[in-house]
N, C-alpha and C positions, 0 to 999 in steps of 0.2 A: 508457595504461592508463585504463580506464573503470569507472565504478561500475555494477554490475549490480543491477537491482531484481528481487527474487524474489517479487513479490506473487502471481503466478499459482500458484506452488508452495504458498504459505501458504494461499491460498484453497482449493486442492484438498485440502490436509491438513485444513482446518477444515470442508470440505464447505459452503462459503459462496459465493454468487454475488457478482460485482462490484457489482451493484445493491444487494444487501443490505449489503455493506461500505460503499458510498458513503452509504447512508442512515444507517448506524450512526455514521459519523464526521462527517456533515454536509458531504459533498463532492458535487459534481455528478458523475454518471457520466462525463461528458466529461473532467473534470479527473482523475478516477481513472484513466481510460484513458491519458491523457498520462503520468501517473506510471508506470503499468504498462509502457508501451512504452519507457520510458527517455528520453522526449523532454522531460521537465521540466528546466528550467534550474536550479531550486532547490526545496527542500522545507523548509517551516517545521518547526522542532523540535516545535512544538505539533501539527502535522499528523502527524508521525512518531509522536509520543506517542499520539495518538488511534488511529492505525492499529495500533500495538502493543497497546494496550489492547483494541481490538475483536477482534484476532486472537490475544490471549493469547501474545505473543511478545516478543522483544527486538529492538532496532534491527538488530543483527547478523544476525538471521534474515531480515530483509527486504532488507538491502543487503550487497553484497560488492564 
């Protein structure tokens, strides 16, 4: 079983680009891309919190 990252879906719902989200949370676009594709080996709780704040969602909306 794998963890699925739903960042693309949330970005589409919020009509936000990856670059805009990366700038809002203080990540590089490359690191955000690694997270979006599910290739990240770990995600800091602080980063997840920033993503949720920027996207106005809960962690369960981003991860399944």
